[in-house]
N, C-alpha and C positions, 0 to 999 in steps of 0.2 A: 505750628512749626516755623522755626525762624532759622534761615540762612546765616552762617555766622562767618565763615571764611572759605575762598574759593583759589586753589591753586591749578595750575595747567600748564603743558607745554607742547609746544609743535602741534597745534590744532589747526587746520585750514591755512588762512593766510598769516594767522598769529603765531609766527616761528619763533622759537626760545621759550624760556619760562617766564610765567605771570603770576604775581601772588595780588588777590584782592580780598581787604579785610572790611566787611560788612559790621563788624561789632564794635571796632573803635576806631579813632581817627575820623577824617572828615566825614565818610560815608553815614557813620552812626550818628555824629551829631547834625548832620544836615536833615536826616529821616526821609527828605525826597532827594533824589539826585538824577542826573540826565546820563545815558548814556549815547553819545554823540560820534559823528563822523560819516565821512561820505558813503554812498551807496557802495555795497560790496566790500567796505573794508575789514569786515569782521566783527560787527556789532552782535549779530545773532549767534556768533561763534561762542559768546560768554554764556548765553542762556543752552548751547549745546554741551558746553562743559559739565554746567551742573546736573543734566539729566544723563549725561554719560557717567558722570560717578555714581549717581543714585542708582540709575537702573540701565546703565549699559546701551542707552538707545541716545541718537541725536534728535534733539526736539525739532529742528527743523524739517526732518523727514517725517515725522508722526510715525505711521504704519508702512509709508511706501517701502516698496522693495529695495530701493535705493538705500534704505536704514542699514547700510553696512559698515562697521567702524573702521574699515581699511580706508573708505572714503574721506575721513575726518583728518589721516595723517598728514602733516605738511609736507609737501614735494620736497625732495632731497634730504629727508632725513630718516633716521634708523628705528625712533622710537617715538613715544608719546603717552602722556598720561593726563588723568583729571581727577582732583581730589577735592571733597566738601566737607566740611566740618559744619554740623547743624545740631540745633536745641530743640529737643522736644519733652513731653510730659516726664518722660523717665531718665532725663540726663542729656550729657553731650555727647555727641558720637561723629565718627568720621568715615565715609566712604570713598573707595579709591577704584580708578579703572586703570589699566594698564594695557598698551598693545607695543610690540615691537616686532622688527625684522630679524631674520637669523643674523647672527653676531652683531645686531644693532647697526648694521650698514644699509644704506639707502638701496642698494640692488638686492638685499636680501629677502627670501620669501617671507611672506607674512606669518608670524607665529600665532598661537593660540592666545586670545584675550584672557586676562587675568583679573580678578574682582577681589576686592577686601572691605571688610568692615571691622572698624575697632571702637573701643569706648575711649572716654576721656583720657584714661592713664596710658593709653597707646596699645592694651593688651588686645591681640587678635581675636574676635568672636567668629569669624566665618571667613571663608576663602574659597568656597564652591559656588559657582555662578547662581544657580537656583536657590539655594539656602541664602546667598546676600539679598536677592530680590526679595525673598520671603521677609527676611529680618527687617529690611527698610519699610516694606509695607506694614509691618506689625508695629514698628516703632513710630511711624509719622501717622499711620491712619489713612496714608494715600498710595495707591498704586500708580503705575506710570501714567495712565490715560487720566485718572483723577488730579494727578499732578500737574499736567498740561492745562485742564480746564479750572484749577484753583490758584494757582501760583504764576504761572506764565500765562498771561492771559492777552489772546488776540484781538485786539478791539475792534479790528476790521472785520472780523467773523460777526460779530454782535449788532453791527450797523447793518449787515447782510441780512441779519435775522431780523433786525425791526422794520426794514422794508419790504420783506418778501411777503409773497400771496399765500393762501391757506396751504396748498399743496407742498410749495417750497418750505415754508415755516415749519411744517410737520417732520419735513424731511431733515432740516437744519436744527431743530429741535432734537430728534433722535440723535443725529452725528455729535451735537455739543453736549447734550446730558448723557448720552450713552444709554439711552433708553429703546435702542432698537430691539430688545427682548421681547416688548409688547407686540410688535408686529410678528415677531417670530413665532411667539405664543399663539398668536391667532392664526398663522397659516399651520402652525403645528397641530392645534386642535381640529381644524378643516382636515388636514391631511390625514392625520391619525383616524378620525371617524370613518374617512373614506376607504382608508385600507382596510379597519376593521369590517366594513360592510362587504367588501370585496374578497376579504379572507373567509367570512362566513358563505357566500355566495360559492366561492370555490371548494369550501369543504362540503356543502352539500351536494354539488355535482361530483365530487371524488365518491361520495357515499353511495350514490345513486348508481355509480358505473360499477361497483363490486358485486361480482357475479357468485351465487352458493350453488351446490349441489341440493337435490330434493332428498328428503328422507329414503324414498324407495331405492334411490341410486347409491346412498350411503350403506344401504343394508346387503344390496346386491355386490357391491365392491367387498365389505368385510367378508361374507360368504366364499365368493371367489378366492379371497386371499387365503382363507382357512384350507379349502379343498386344493391349491396349488401348494401350501406348504406341506401337506401330507405326501403329494406325491413327490415333491422334492427329496423329502426323506428316504423314501423307498429307491428313488434314483442313486442316492449318496451310497447306501448300503450295497446296491449292484456295482457300482464304480469301485467301491473297497475291494469286493473280491477279485474283481478283473485287474487291478492295479497290483494285487498280490501275486498273481499269476505270471503277469508280466515282469515284475522284479525277479521271481525265480528263474525265467529264462534269460534274462539280463545277466544276472549273477553266472549262470552256467557258461553262457558265452566269453565273459570276462574271465572266468577261471581258465578256460582252454586256451585262449589266447595268451595269458599270462604264462602257461606251461610250455607252450612253444617259444615264447620269448627267452625264456630261462635257459632252454635247450641250448639256443643261438648264442647267448652269453656265456655258457660254460665252454664251448668251443673257442671263444675268441679269448677266453682265459687262459687256456692250456697252450695257445698260441703265444700269447705274452709273455708266460712264465718261462718258456725255453727261450725266447730272445733275450731275457733278463741274465741269464746264466753267465757270460763273460764278465758284467759287471759286478756279480757277486764274488769274482774273483778280485776284482781290484778292492772290494769292502775288506776281503781277508788281509792282504798284503798290508793296507793302512792300519788295521788292529794290531799287526804285528810289529810295526813302526812306530806306533802312537805312544808307548811309553819314553822313548827317546825324544820325543817333539820338544820337552823342556830343554834338554842338553843342546839340541839344535838352534833353538832362539838364542840361548846364552852364547854359543861359537859364534853366531851374526852379530851379536850385541859387541861382543870382544872386538870384530874385527871392524865395526863401525865406530867404535870409540877411538882405535888407533887412528883410523882414517880422518876424524873430528880433529884429534887432537894436533896431527901434521898443518893442517890448514889453518887452526888457531895460531899457531907458532909463526907461520909465515904471515899472517896478519897482523901480529903484535909486533913483529920486527919492522914493518912497514910503517905501523902507526908510530914507533920511537922515532923513526926518522923524521917524520911530519911534525910530531911533537917539539924537536929542537928547532926546526925552521919557524914553528908558531911562536916559541919563546923568544927567539931572536928579534923576529917581528914586533911582538909585544913591547921589547925594553926599548926599541926603535921609536915606537908610537909614542911611548911614555916621554922620551927625552924632546920629541917634536911637541907634544902637546903642551910640555912646560915651557918652551920657547914661545909659542902662540899666546899662552896666557899672560907672558910677562909682556908681550908688545901690545894686548888689549887694554891691560891695567895702565901702562903708560900712557894711552890714548885717552882714557877717562880721567886721569889726574891732571892733564893739560886742560880740558875742558872745566874742570872744577876750579883751577886757577882763575880763569876768565870769567867765572861766574862771581867769585868771590870778590873781585874788582868791581864789577857792575853793581853789587849790594852795596858796597861801601859808598859808592857815588850817590845812590837812591836815597840812602838813610840821611846824607848830610842835607840833601835838597828838603827833605820833608820835615827835618828839625827847624829850618829855615823859615818855613811856611808856618809853623806852629808859633813861632815868636813873633811873626807879623801881626798874627790874629789872635792873640793871647786875651782880648776881651770877650771873645765869643765862647771862651771856657765856662763861665759862670750861666750861660743860657740855660743848659741842661737842667741844673737845679731849680730853676725858676720856671719851667715851663708847666710842670702839672698846675700850680697856683694859677698862672696866667690863662691856661685852658678852661679852668673852673670859671674865673671872672668873665672870660669871653661867652662861655655858655650861659653863665646866668643873664648878661646884658641882651643876647639872643632870646632867651626865653620870656625876659619882659618885653622885648619890643613884639614878639610874636603874642603873647597876651594881651598888649595894647590892642593890636589889630582885632585880636577875636572880640574884645569887649565891645570896641566900636561897631564891630559888624552886630554883634548880639543885640546893643541897644536900638540899632537901627530896625533890626527885625521885631524886636518887641514893640516898637513905636508903630509899625506898620500892622502888627497884629492887634494892638489897641484899636486903631482905627476901623478894623474890619470888623472886631467884636461889637463896637457900637453901632455900626449900621446893621449887623446882624440882630441884634437886640431889637431894634426898631422894627424890622421884619417881623421878628418872632412873636411880638405883641399883636400884629395884625393877623398874623397866621391863626392864632389862638381863638380869637373872636371867630374867625370864618370856621374853624373846626368844629366849635360847638354847634352852630348853625347848620351844618351839613349834616352833623349826627341826628338832630331832631327830624331833618328832612327824609333820610334814609329810612329812620326807624317807623315813620308814617306809611312810607310806601311799602314796607314789609308787611305792616298790619293789615293793610287793603287787600294784599296778596293771600293773605292767610284766610280772610274772610270769604274771598271768594271761591277759594280752593274746597273749604268747609261745606259750601252749599251744593256741591256736586256729589253723584252717586259715589259710593266708597270704590277705591280702586282694586280691594280684593276681591270684591264681588265680580268685577269685570275680569279678574285674573283668574277665578274660578271656571267662569265662561270659557275664557280662551284656553286653559287646560283641557275641558271636555271637548272641544271643538278640536284641539290638537290630536287628543286620543282617536277622536273619530278618523280624523285624516289619517293617522296611522293603521288603523284598521282598514281603511279603503285601499292603501298602498299596498298592504299583506294581500287584499283581496285580488288587487290588479296582478300582483306577482304569482298567486297561486293560479289564477286563469291563464295567464301566458304560460305556466310551468305544466299546466294540464293539457292545452294544447301541444307542446313539444313531447310530452309522454305520448301521446296517442299517435303522433307522427313517427316516433321511435318504434313503438310497438308493430306498426304496419311493415316499417323497413326490417325488423327481425322475424315477423313472419315469413317475407320472401326469403330471407338468407336460409332460413331452415327448410323451406322447400326445397332449394337446390342442393343443401347438403344432403337430405334424404334421398335423391336421385342418384347421387355420388355415390353413397353407401351400396344402393342395390347395385350399380355398376361393379365396384370392387369386390362385391360378395361373389358374384359370377365369375369374376377374374380368377379370385383365389381359388374356387373350386376346379376350375379347369386346370390351374397350374399344378395343384395338390394332386390330381389324377394323372399328369405329365411325369410329374416327378416321380410316382410309385413306379411306373412303366420303367423309365429310364434307370432307375437304382437296382431293378432286378436284372436289366442288362449288365449293368456295371458289375455287379457280383458274380455273374457267370463269365464275364471277359477275365476277373480276377482269378479265377479259378483255373481258365485255361492258360494263362500266363503262368502260372505256378507249376503246372505240371509240365510245360514245355521248358521250364527252366530247371527242373528234376530230370528229366530225360535228357536235356543237354549235358548236364553235370555228370552223367553215368556213361556218356557216350564212349570215352577213353577205355572205362574198365569193361564195358561190353565186348569189345574187340578182343579182349583177353582171354574171355570164357572158352571152355573147352566143353563139347558135349559129352555129357557123363560124367564130368568132375563137379566136384561141390564149389558153389559161387563163395568167394570169400567174404562177402557183405552179409548175404542171408543164409548159406549153406544148401541152396535148392541145386539137384543136379539137373532139373530142366531149365531152359533158357527160352522160353517164347519171346517173340518180337513181331510188332505190326510189319506186314508186309506193303503197307501204303506209305506215302510221304507224311511225315507229321509235321504240325506247324512248329516254325522257328522261333525262339523267344524275341528276338527283334521284331517280328510281326506281330506277335500279340502284346507287346508293350507299346507300340504305336497306336493300336486298336485299343489298349485300356487308355492311354493317355488321352485319345479324341473322347471316349466316353466319359472320363472324369470331368472333361472341360465342359461338354453338354448339360452334365449334371450341375455342375457349379454354376453355370449361367443360370439353369433353371431356380436354384436354390437363391440366386441373388434376386430373381424377378420376384419369387416368392415373398421373400423379406422386405422388399420394396413396397409390395402390395399390402403385407401385413402392416407397414409403417405408415401407409397412406390411409389404410382403413382404421387403425387407431387414431390417427390424427382427425379424421371426419367423424369418428365417435366423440372424441373430446370437443370437437366445434359443436357438435348437435347437442351435447350437454351444456355447455356454456352458452349457446342460444336460448336452451330452454330456462338455465337459471336467469338470464337477462329478462326473458318475458315474464317470469315470475317476479324477479325484482319491479318491474314497470308496472305489473298489475297491481302490486302490493304499494308502489308509489302512487298510481292514479287512486288507489282507494284512501291512502293517507290526506291526498289533497282535498279529496271530498269531503272527508270528517274535519279538516281544518276551516274549509270553507263553511262548513254548517257551525262549527264552533264559534267562530267569528262573528258570523250572522246571528248567532244566539245571544252572545255577548253585548252586541251593539244594537239587538231588538231591529234587525234588518232583515225582511223576507227577500233573501237572495238566494237563486239557483245557480249552478256552476257556469252556464253557458251565457247569463243574462247580462251581457257586456252594456247594452244601453242603457239599463237601469243603473248600472255602477258608475257610468260616466254621469248621469244626471246626479246622482248622489255626491259625486267628487267635486261637482260645479257648485252644487248647494252649499257644501262645507266651505270652499273657498272664499264663498260671498259672506259666510257668517264671520269668518275669521277676519276677513278685510273689515267688516263693520267694527268689530270687538277692536281691532287695531286702531282705528280711529279714535274712538272714545279714550283708548289708554293713551294714545299719543296726545291728546288734549289734554288730560289729567298730568302727564309727565311733563308737559310744556309749562304749564302753571307750577309744578314744583320745581322745576328747574329755575324758573324766575323767582321763585320764593327763595330757594337755596343761594342764588346770586345776591338778592336782596339781603338776606341775612349776613352773606359774607360782606358786603357793603357796609353793613353797620359795624360789624366786627373791625373793618378796616378804617371806617371814617372814626370809631371811638378808640383806635389804635393812634392814629394822626394826632386826636384831640389831646391824648395823653402825651404823645411825643413830643406835641408843641409846647406844653405846659414844661414837661422836662428839660427841652431844648432852652426855653425862657431861664430855667432855673439854673442850667448848666452855664448858660451865656453871662449872666450876673456873676457867677462864681469865678470863670474865667476872666472877667473884666477885672475884678478886684484884684486877682492873683497878677494879672499883667502889669499893673499898676504900681504894685508893690515892687515887683520884679526890676521894672524901668529905673525906681529910684535908688536900689541896690547896685544896678549897674553903672549909673552915673558916678557914686561913690567910690567904685571899685576903679574906674577911670582915672580918676583924680590921683588915687594912691598909687597907680602903676605909673603914672607920668613921673611923679618926684622920684620915686625909687629907680627909674631907668637913668634918670640925671646924676644922681649919686653915683651909681655903679659906674657910668661913664667916666668922672672925674678920678676916682681911684682907680681905674684902670690906665688911665693917662699918665699918671705920676708913676706907676710901676713900670713904664715902659722908658723913662728918662735915660737909664744907664746905657741904652742902645740907641738913643738919638731918634726915637720914634715918638708918633702922636695919634692920638684917636679921639675925635669929637662926635662921633656916630658910630652905632653898632656896626654898619658896614665898614668904617676905617677900622675899627678894633677887630675884625675878621681879618682884614688885609695885614694889620701890624703881625697879627699872632702866626699868619702863615709865612712871613719874612722871617720871624724869629726860628719856626720850624726849620725852614731851609738852611740857615745858618748853624743851627745845633747839628744838623745832618751831616753838614760838611765838616764841622769838627771831628764828629765821632768817625766819619770814613778815614780822614787822615790819620788819627790815632790807631784805628785798627791797620791801617797799612804799614805804618811805621813799626807797631809791635811784629807783625809779620816778618818784615824784612829782617829785623833784628835776629829772630829765633831762624831764619833761614841761613842768615850767615854765620850763625855757631854751628849749625848743623854740616855747613859746607867745609868749615875748617876741621870738624872732626873726622869728616870722610876722607879728607886729603891725608891725613895723618895714618888713618887705616890702610889706604891703599899703598904707601910706601913700606908699610909692615909686610904687606901681601908681596911685594916685589922681592923682598929679602928671602922669605921663605921659600917663594917656588925656586930661586935661583939654587938654594941647598939641595933641595929635593933632585934638581935636574942633575946635579955632580954625583948623587948617590945612584940614580939608574944608569949613568955611564960606566961607573965602577962594575955595577953588577952583571952588565953585558959583557964582560970580557971573555968569559968561557964559551961563548958562541961568535968570536971574533972570525972563526974560519968560514961562516955562513955570509953570503952577500946579501944585503936586504937594501931593497930600492927605496927611495924617499917616501915615507907613508902618507895617506890621507888622514888626518887627525879629525875624527866625528866630534862634535859638540859635547858628547858625553865624556869624554877625556879631558875636557877643561876643569874638572874637579879631581881634587886630590884623590879621594877615597875611590874613585873609578880607576884611576891609574895603577895605584897600590893593588888593589883587587885582580886587575888584569895581570900584572908580572906574577904575584904570588899563585894565582890558578895555572900559567903556564910551568912553573916550576914544579907545582904539584902533580901535574899531570905526568910529567916526564918521569918522576922517582917512581909513581904508581905504575907506568908501562915497564920499567926495568925489572919491577919485583915480579910482575906476571909473565915475562919471559923466561926468568928463571925457574919458575913454579912449573910450567908447562914442558920444558926440556926434561924435569926429573919425572913426570907423569907419563910422557912418552917411554922412556925408557923401561919402567915397570911394567907398562900394559905389554909391550913386546916381550918379555919373559914370560909372562902368566898366559899369554895365547899360545906359545910353543908348547908346554905342559899339557895343555886342555885338548889340543888337536890328537896328541898321543891317546890319551885317555878315551876319547869319544871313539875313534877308530876302532880300539879293541872292542868297545861294547858294540857296534855294529856288526863286527864279524861276527859275534856270538849269536846275534839273532837273526843270521842268515844273509847280511847284506855285505857286499863285496867292498866298499868304503862309504865315506859319508856321502859323496855324491848320489850313490845308489839309494842310499837311506832317505836323503831329501825327496828323490824323485817318487817313493812309494807314498808319501803323506799326502792325501788330497787336501784341497782348500776348503773352508767351511761351506760354502755354497754347493760344491759338487757331493760333498759328503752328505749334507742335508738332503739333497735331492735324491742318492741313491738310496740311502736309509728309509725315504718316506715313500719310494717305488716299491721298495721290498715290503715294507709295512701294507701298502695300498694293495697288492697282490694277495697277500695272506688275508687281509680281512675280505678282500671279494669272494676268495674261495669260501670263508666262512658262510657269507652272506648267501651266497648262491646255493649251497647246501641246505640252509635252512628254509629259505623261499620255495625250494623244490619239494622239501618234506610237506609245508604247509598249504601249497596249491594241491597236492595230491590228497591230503586229507579233507580240504574243502569240496574237491570234485566228488569223493566218495560220500560227503554228506548230501550233496545237491542231488546225486543220483538216486537217494532213498526218497526223496520227494517228489520224483519224476516229472522233471522240468518240461514244459512243453517244447515241440519242434518248432522250427522256424515258421512251416506253414500255419501251424495252430497258434503261433506268436502274432503271425500277421493278422489273422481273423479276430483273435483277442483285440488286438490294437483298433481295427476296425470298429468292434462292438464299443470298446472304450470311447472313441470319437464319437459315435452316435450317441451316447447317454451323455457324454459331456455337453453335446449340442442341445440333446433335450433339458439338461439341466439349467443350460444358459437361458434357452428361450423363457422358462419357467422363471428364473430369476429376474429376467429382463421384464416379464409381465408383474412379477410381484413389485418390483421397484416401482413400475408405472403405476400400479394400485396405490402403492404407499404414497409416492409424490402427488397422486391426485387428491387422497385424504389429508394428507399435510396440507397441502396448498387450499382445500376447502377449510381446514380447520384455522389456516392463518387468516384467510380472507373473512371468516366468521369475527375472529379476533380483531381484525383490521376494521371491519364493519362498528363493532361496537365501540372500539378507540374513536372512530371517526365521530359517531353519534356524541360521545362524551366531549370530543373536540369542539363540535358545536355548539353544545349547550356552554362551555366554559368560554369559546369566542363571544357568545351572544351576552354572556354575564360580562365579560370584560368590555364589550363595545358599548353597553349602556351610559355607562357616565361619559365616555367619549361622545357619544351622540348628543347628551345633554349639554355638555360643555360646547359642542359644534352650534347649538342651537343659541347658546348664550353670547359666546367669543367670537365664533368661528367663521373664516371668510379665506376665500383663495388668495386674495393679494395683501391679507394682513389689515386692513384698513378698520373694519369693525371694532377690534380691541384698542389698537394704535392709536386711532382717534379719541377714544375715551381717556386712555391713559395719557396721552400728550395733553389733553385738555386739564387734567388734575396737576400734569408736572408743570403747565405753563401757568395754572393758577398759584402754584407755590413760588415758581420763579418770580411770578409779577408781585407777590407779597413781599419777598424778601428784598427784590429791586427797589421796591418803594421806601422801604426803610432807609436804602442807603441814599434815594432820591431827595428825601426829607434833608438830609445833612448837605448832600451836594447842590440842591437848588429847590427849595420847598414850593416852589411856585407849581410844579408839574407833579401830576400823579399818573401812573400807567393802570389801565384796567382793561378787562376783557369786554369785548362787545356784548352784551346780553344776548343769548340765543344762540351764541357762536362760540364753537370749541378753541379756535385757533386766531381768531381776529382779534387786535389790539387796537386801542384808541388812547388819546392823551385828554386828561383834565386839566383845564389852565386854571388855577385857584385864583389868578390875578384879574381874571376876566369873568368873574361871577361863574366859577364852575363851568365854562362853556367847553363843550367836548370838540376836539379837533384830531384828525386823521394825524397819523404818525409821518405822513410825507409832507405835512405841512410846515414842520418843526425846521428851523434855520439848522445852519453847520454846527454853531456852539450848542443850540439846545439838543439836537440830534446826537451829539458826540457825549453830554451829560447824561440823556437817557440810556445811551447806548452803554456807557461805563457803570451806570447803576445796574443794569442787566448783566454785565459781566461780574460784578461785584456779588451780586445775587446768584448768579452760578456758582462763583468761587466757593459761596458758602455751602451750596448744594453737594457739589462735588468734594470739599472738605469732610463732609458730614460733621461727627463731633470733634475734629481737628480745629486748634485755632491756628489761622494762617496769620503768619506777623511779618511775612517778606513776600511782596507782589512786584511782578515784571510786568510792565504793559509795553507791548510791542508795537510799535508804529502807530498811526492813527492820527498825526498832529499836522501832516503835510499840508492838506486842506484848509486849516484854520488861519482867520485874520488875526492880527495884533489883539484887538481887543477879545475876541473868541477865546484866543489862547491864554489871556489873561485870567479869563473866566475859568477855564479849564484847569489851570494850575492852581487858582485858588480853590478850587474843588478839592483838588489833590492834597492841598496843604491841610483842609479839613480832616483827610483820611489820616495823617499823619499825626494827627493828635490822638489818635486810637493805639498809639505806641506802634505803629506798622511802618515797616521800611519800604519804601516804593522807590523801584526804578523804572525811568521813563525811557524806551529805548526809540532813538528817532534821528534823521539825517539833516533834521529841519535846523539851519543856523540860528534862528530867531530864538530857540530854546536856549542858547548859550547866554543871552543877556537876560533872561527870565530864572534859568537856575544856576548858582553860582557854583555848585558843588558837581562834577562831571566827571565820568569814566571817558576819558578823550581817547578814540582808535585812529590812527592816523596812518596812512600808507608809507612806505619806506622805497628808496631807489630801486631796490632789488625785487618790487613787486609783492614782497610781503608786508606786514603791518605791526606796528608796536601799540601800547597803550600807557596811557598815565592818567592818575587821579589829579585833576584839577580842582583846588579849594579857592574860588573867586569871590 
């Protein structure tokens, strides 16, 4: 990936728009450049702009919570953007990031961020933020974090990495390379295995807690449910019979009540019908007058029409008078408007004459100036050629400067290449010797390892011992579970004894309540009979007084009328006694229900405890079986309670595993050393090959550099001669205007002077042309104004003559609106006034004729209507009118008449239907009120019995369903335990391999591999940067580093012994190695190194910059960001960031 161009606006201190081209111009030609400026001036903002355009994040904040795009916008601005053009394997693309405030004002609210990705032709590929991120990552092969680690290199971080301890280096390596996942995987394996083990334990506990009914209990419940169903059917049949009899009684009572209500309604109807008779008379008179209603409306219409015509005639006469006044005012306004318009035109004509005189003077002065500067007229035609000659001279001078600079750089490169070739010869001989030594060490280690007992046999012994350890752990858990089960069994037995005692107490209480309730119900039944008798006697007391001895009773027909001679009970007394007895019965029934509920709960608890005891016994049996099975599998003679023997076996197994572990550790140490020796051989062989290749490359580079220097010197001579000839020709072409140019700078100044003189000539010519055109226009305008004055005076005379017919009307001086200053408006006003006056005169004549005709017609119609009214029984028109009813009154009377008639038919029909219903019910012999009360009581008793049966059947069904569900849950739980154990096996294996609670077990191993790869890549760059040093991992240590000094007989040195410059080179090699790791298969052709140079002295800085110059030879563009002023003397090409007086900053590309 290569950055080609960067554009941004209003980011942090860099206010305004800035463009930086990395593909052409000074930055591309130099290859390596500096980004300089004081601290806080805005150097890092350039990197922020790159990452904002590509990924929508600022590089300086990394993943910090402050990475908010709003923080990047310059203060006092309303919008900002960043855009990057980049080249990758698939072509050239541009990515853009935009942010703005509302209405792009500094005080507006921040709007949503916009992103865009386009191809080289400008076609937009993506605009959604997530899709732009994905597309940039796919095109470049880099996401945001890999971009920060491969293109933007923070050198200080790698110096920290080089000097860190083992723990800190591991954490830094994870943070820099993004390999935190290995720690996370180690913790995940440990936590997942622990969670699986806990899940299995919880599942087993849940399975053990599920209680089931015994087979005997299930059979008893099924039989009880069947017998209860038969009882329920018998009760339903009895209830059906009782409900039929009660329905018959209710229908008889309802029919009797309806008959009485109908008799009351018939009496009310007769009263209403008599009261409506006067209203019927009004309806008859209305019906007699109704045929003449149309004539009456016509009579009223004729009267109304005459009244309306009289009013219209008066209004028209008033309007005619007002129209004459309006016409007089209109003609007066037209005359005044003409006068005002003439005065306004006279004023404009005076101003035009003054403007004509001023223009004449200006034209005379400009013609005199042109005559005095007549020689400048020819400059315009010669300027194009002069510009081309001046540009040619400037290009030649620039090319000569660049040729001098290129030749100096080539000479420096030649000297450096000669020194490097000498060093490369020495390195090649050293690398061959080193390779032979490393191969000897590896051979000795291989022989030592082959003499030991095979690692596979020790591994098999370890697996057998670990299997024994697992079996012993299972036995330990089973013995602990057995103790728990025994304790729970004792607890359940104690609880069962308590519930048995409670059941006996509740049985005795229920028997006692049942006996008391039976006695109280008999008493209640007797009191209900007494109350019924008292009510009947009281209802017949009035009729008893009417009985006459020897005469028949109107109710029963008996002639004897015996009666008690003692005091009879009163209904109020029997009702109070009955209410008290009902309360007593209700209290006893409530206590009985509570007792039954408690007894049912106690029985359910007993069944649950029995099921739990059975389950605990089954669990204890399973534990014994598992202990026997494991003991048999491992050939152990182990009783379920022999804990001391189990502890001795666990101790013996632990010692065996420790001994095997020590043997395997020794073998693995030798294997590790052998692997390190083999890697060292590979690295030494690579260095040897690299040294040979480097020597060939340096020889070829030296030959190319010598040839390039000769070509550059010949090119310098040609450029000097061409520049001299071009200056001579240019000076000759300046002679007509008395100007000279002996250097490129003087040529530029002369051209600027001619540009100024040509512009002045053009300006004067344009001004003269404009003045002449304005003068012509002004003269034509004056003639037009004179014609307008004549025309408007003629019009004023016309309006004065036409206003003569209205001379009798006195009109005040009118105010003239602006609209009347136009001729069409005045004419329209006057003609409209005359037209309105004529129209009113016509309408007055027409209205007078219509009024006379209407009066004649009205008189004839009056005579005819009066005659018709007398024929229908009315004295005159007034009496005829009063007989007619309004629509609402008529509708109300008709509706009331219809209602009375409809009600009469309805009452007759209902009376007949009620009598028929009573006859049908009498045939069925409905029960009396006393019999209905007894039937109701029986129905309630049967319903209560049925509800109790349904309740008990529901309880049995619920118990059976709960047991069925519990059995299904237990089966599911056992299946779940099997599934959990199968799922946990790979996690337990993975826990043994890589799992640890803090993640160190796997991360240390993975970091060691990552560090080995990083060291290998860094050494390849270090050979180019400074072949004296090589980085290696300390043998036997995963994360320790040391330095091999090739110039000191491969002496091994700690990293902290390096000087500042040496430490910089090693750190830079690590940074470049990491760039390759982060870039994966993407070729990185643009690098930005941020800071790291502040602590270097002059010599070390030269060494560092020479090393970076070597990197430039691999076609990379390198930007070094620093505030060190000394860099300005080392790197001529710079992006210079400077502060401005307003607190912001600006940047410029300096090619020194």
